[in-house]
C-alpha positions in Angstrom: -27.6 -15.6 3.6 -30.8 -17.3 2.5 -31.6 -18.6 -0.9 -33.3 -15.5 -2.2 -30.5 -13.2 -0.9 -27.9 -15.4 -2.5 -29.8 -15.5 -5.8 -30.0 -11.7 -5.9 -26.3 -11.4 -5.0 -25.3 -13.9 -7.6 -27.3 -12.1 -10.3 -25.6 -8.8 -9.3 -22.2 -10.5 -9.4 -22.9 -11.9 -12.9 -23.9 -8.4 -14.0 -20.5 -7.2 -12.9 -18.8 -10.0 -14.9 -20.8 -9.1 -18.0 -19.9 -5.4 -17.5 -16.2 -6.3 -17.3 -16.5 -8.1 -20.6 -18.1 -5.1 -22.2 -15.6 -2.6 -20.9 -12.2 -3.9 -20.1 -12.5 -6.6 -22.8 -12.8 -4.0 -25.5 -10.0 -1.9 -23.9 -7.5 -4.9 -23.9 -8.4 -6.7 -27.1 -7.6 -3.8 -29.5 -9.2 -5.8 -32.3 -12.2 -7.9 -33.4 -10.4 -10.9 -31.9 -11.8 -11.2 -28.4 -8.7 -12.9 -27.3 -6.4 -10.5 -29.1 -4.3 -9.4 -26.0 -3.8 -13.0 -25.0 -2.9 -14.1 -28.5 -0.4 -11.3 -28.9 1.4 -12.2 -25.7 1.0 -15.9 -26.5 3.0 -15.3 -29.7 5.6 -13.1 -28.0 6.2 -15.7 -25.3 5.7 -18.8 -27.5 3.1 -20.3 -25.2 -0.6 -21.0 -25.6 -3.2 -18.2 -25.0 -4.6 -20.5 -22.3 -1.3 -20.4 -20.4 -1.2 -16.6 -20.7 -4.8 -16.4 -19.3 -3.8 -18.8 -16.5 -1.1 -16.4 -15.4 -3.5 -13.6 -15.3 -6.1 -15.7 -13.5 -3.5 -16.9 -11.0 -2.8 -13.4 -9.8 -6.4 -13.0 -8.8 -6.6 -16.4 -7.2 -3.5 -15.6 -5.1 -5.2 -12.5 -3.9 -8.3 -14.5 -3.0 -6.2 -17.1 -1.1 -4.6 -14.2 0.8 -8.0 -13.0 1.7 -9.1 -16.4 2.8 -6.0 -16.9 5.0 -5.9 -13.4 6.5 -9.4 -12.1 6.2 -8.0 -8.8 5.0 -7.7 -6.9 1.8 -4.5 -5.1 1.1 -5.5 -3.0 -1.8 -8.1 -0.4 -2.5 -10.2 -2.8 -4.6 -12.8 -4.8 -2.6 -12.3 -8.6 -2.6 -15.5 -8.9 -4.7 -13.5 -7.4 -7.5 -11.0 -10.3 -7.4 -13.9 -12.8 -7.6 -15.4 -10.9 -10.6 -11.9 -10.9 -12.3 -11.4 -14.6 -11.6 -14.9 -15.5 -13.0 -14.2 -13.3 -16.0 -10.9 -15.0 -16.7 -12.5 -18.5 -16.3 -15.1 -17.6 -18.9 -12.4 -16.3 -21.3 -10.5 -19.5 -20.8 -13.6 -21.5 -21.5 -14.0 -19.6 -24.7 -10.4 -20.2 -25.7 -10.8 -23.9 -25.1 -14.0 -23.9 -27.1 -12.3 -22.1 -30.0 -9.5 -24.8 -29.9 -12.2 -27.5 -30.1 -13.9 -25.7 -33.1 -10.5 -25.6 -34.9 -10.1 -29.4 -34.7 
């Protein structure tokens, strides 16, 4: 893949991440609080919302590691979807960390 091809692919990937934010994010949050689903589970399990997000992220990272090791996907979702999910969770976690900094 040359530089231009990668730049085009990366832009396409980022568009999918943004689309995920605008669709599933609204579906899961159930409120004006962007981290609503993480905060509810955080409260139920008495752990930080970052730890809850880490558990969700880790599931996708495990799938990516499986792909790296076996070069095979075992679900109907293409491996790219796992990367999009992981990027999405990382951006959510960055937002949670930033929110904590603002609250100091």
